[in-house]
C-alpha positions in Angstrom: 10.1 -73.3 -35.6 6.7 -73.4 -34.0 6.5 -72.0 -30.5 6.6 -74.6 -27.7 7.7 -75.2 -24.2 11.4 -75.0 -25.1 11.6 -72.4 -27.8 10.2 -69.7 -30.1 11.0 -67.7 -33.2 11.2 -63.9 -33.0 11.8 -61.1 -35.5 12.5 -58.7 -32.7 15.8 -57.8 -30.9 15.2 -59.5 -27.6 17.8 -60.3 -25.0 17.1 -63.8 -23.6 18.1 -64.6 -20.0 17.9 -68.1 -18.5 18.2 -69.8 -15.1 17.3 -73.2 -13.7 13.6 -73.5 -13.2 13.8 -74.5 -9.5 15.5 -71.2 -8.8 12.1 -69.5 -9.0 11.0 -71.1 -5.8 14.2 -70.9 -3.9 17.0 -68.3 -3.6 17.2 -65.5 -6.1 19.6 -67.3 -8.5 21.1 -64.9 -11.0 19.8 -64.9 -14.5 22.5 -65.5 -17.1 22.5 -64.1 -20.6 21.7 -66.9 -23.0 20.8 -65.7 -26.5 19.4 -62.8 -28.4 17.0 -62.3 -31.3 16.0 -61.9 -33.9 16.0 -65.6 -34.8 15.2 -69.1 -33.6 15.7 -69.4 -29.8 15.9 -72.9 -28.3 15.8 -72.8 -24.6 17.6 -75.4 -22.4 15.4 -78.1 -20.9 14.6 -77.5 -17.3 15.2 -73.8 -17.4 13.0 -70.8 -17.5 13.6 -67.7 -19.5 13.1 -63.9 -19.1 13.1 -61.5 -22.0 14.4 -57.9 -22.2 13.4 -55.7 -25.1 13.8 -51.9 -25.7 12.3 -49.4 -28.1 8.9 -51.1 -27.9 5.5 -49.6 -28.6 2.0 -51.2 -28.4 2.2 -52.8 -31.9 5.6 -54.3 -31.3 4.4 -55.6 -27.9 1.5 -57.3 -29.7 3.9 -58.9 -32.1 6.2 -60.0 -29.3 3.3 -61.6 -27.4 2.2 -63.4 -30.5 5.7 -64.8 -31.1 6.2 -66.1 -27.5 2.7 -66.9 -26.3 3.1 -70.7 -26.9 6.4 -70.9 -25.0 5.6 -71.8 -21.4 9.3 -71.5 -20.4 9.1 -67.7 -20.7 8.2 -66.6 -17.2 9.7 -63.1 -17.1 9.3 -60.0 -19.2 11.3 -56.8 -18.7 9.6 -53.9 -20.6 11.0 -51.1 -18.5 11.5 -47.7 -20.0 9.4 -48.4 -23.0 7.4 -45.2 -22.7 5.4 -46.0 -25.9 3.9 -49.0 -24.2 0.4 -48.0 -23.1 -2.7 -49.6 -21.6 -3.6 -51.0 -25.1 -0.2 -52.8 -25.3 -0.4 -54.2 -21.8 -3.8 -55.7 -22.7 -1.9 -58.2 -24.9 -0.1 -59.6 -21.9 -3.2 -61.6 -20.9 -2.0 -64.1 -23.4 1.1 -64.9 -21.2 -0.6 -66.3 -18.0 2.7 -68.1 -17.1 4.5 -64.9 -16.3 5.9 -64.7 -12.7 8.1 -61.6 -13.3 7.0 -58.4 -15.0 8.8 -55.1 -15.1 6.7 -52.2 -16.6 8.6 -49.4 -14.9 8.4 -46.1 -16.7 5.8 -47.3 -19.2 2.7 -45.2 -20.0 0.2 -47.0 -17.8 -2.9 -45.8 -16.1 -5.4 -47.5 -13.7 -7.0 -49.1 -16.8 -3.7 -50.8 -17.7 -3.4 -52.2 -14.2 -6.7 -54.0 -14.6 -5.3 -56.0 -17.6 -2.6 -57.4 -15.2 -5.2 -59.1 -13.1 -5.3 -62.0 -15.6 -1.7 -62.8 -14.7 -2.4 -64.7 -11.6 1.0 -66.4 -11.4 2.8 -63.0 -11.0 5.2 -62.9 -8.0 7.2 -59.9 -9.0 5.7 -56.7 -10.4 7.5 -53.5 -11.0 5.3 -50.5 -11.8 7.8 -47.9 -10.6 7.5 -44.4 -12.2 4.2 -45.2 -13.9 3.1 -41.8 -12.8 -0.5 -42.0 -13.8 -1.4 -45.0 -11.6 -3.5 -43.9 -8.6 -5.0 -45.5 -5.5 -7.7 -46.9 -7.7 -5.2 -49.0 -9.7 -3.4 -50.1 -6.6 -6.7 -51.3 -5.1 -7.2 -53.6 -8.1 -3.8 -55.3 -7.4 -5.2 -56.9 -4.2 -6.5 -59.6 -6.5 -3.0 -60.8 -7.4 -2.6 -63.2 -4.5 0.7 -64.8 -5.7 2.4 -61.4 -5.6 5.4 -61.3 -3.3 7.1 -58.1 -4.5 5.5 -54.9 -5.8 7.5 -51.8 -6.7 5.6 -48.5 -6.8 8.5 -46.2 -6.3 7.9 -42.8 -7.9 4.2 -43.4 -8.3 3.3 -40.1 -6.8 -0.5 -40.5 -7.0 -0.4 -43.6 -4.8 -1.1 -42.8 -1.1 0.2 -44.5 2.0 -3.4 -45.2 3.0 -4.0 -47.2 -0.2 -0.8 -49.1 0.4 -1.8 -50.0 3.9 -4.9 -51.7 2.5 -2.8 -53.7 0.1 -0.3 -54.9 2.7 -0.4 -58.6 3.7 2.0 -61.3 4.9 4.4 -62.4 2.2 4.2 -59.2 0.1 7.0 -56.7 0.1 6.0 -53.2 -1.2 8.6 -50.7 -2.3 7.2 -47.2 -2.4 9.0 -43.9 -2.0 7.7 -40.9 -3.8 10.2 -38.7 -5.4 9.9 -35.0 -4.6 
């Protein structure tokens, strides 16, 4: 099956969650488990999808992006706790400009990796919690993501309150508590 708006084929063990597309603009409607890979995934019309995958490294992330990049219905990606995902892997995400939700918590990102995210202008939710090598320089770059409504920087110990104050704006919730 060729990738399109309503489906994709994957060789990876992804968990596929779906919800009605209009939920993205309204209340936070719960995602429901829909399917899992590997295999052919046909998404319901009028719905958006979010993928969760574990045990990922940069090469597998490149493969995943190539498998899903033609599927505009995929608006969310949860890559949390994939510690082998680095700046090089995050660079592949530029091929998914439709993403509105991205969880990279506990991945091996630095400020350089954050700059790759600037191509994702539709992002509304970004979780970078426990990406311990991100500093004020990386946070400063996030000001360019004007659609962002939620940013999680919990456990990012090299991010200062001063840097966060420059990032604050109406409509953006920032979660940041350093762990001691």
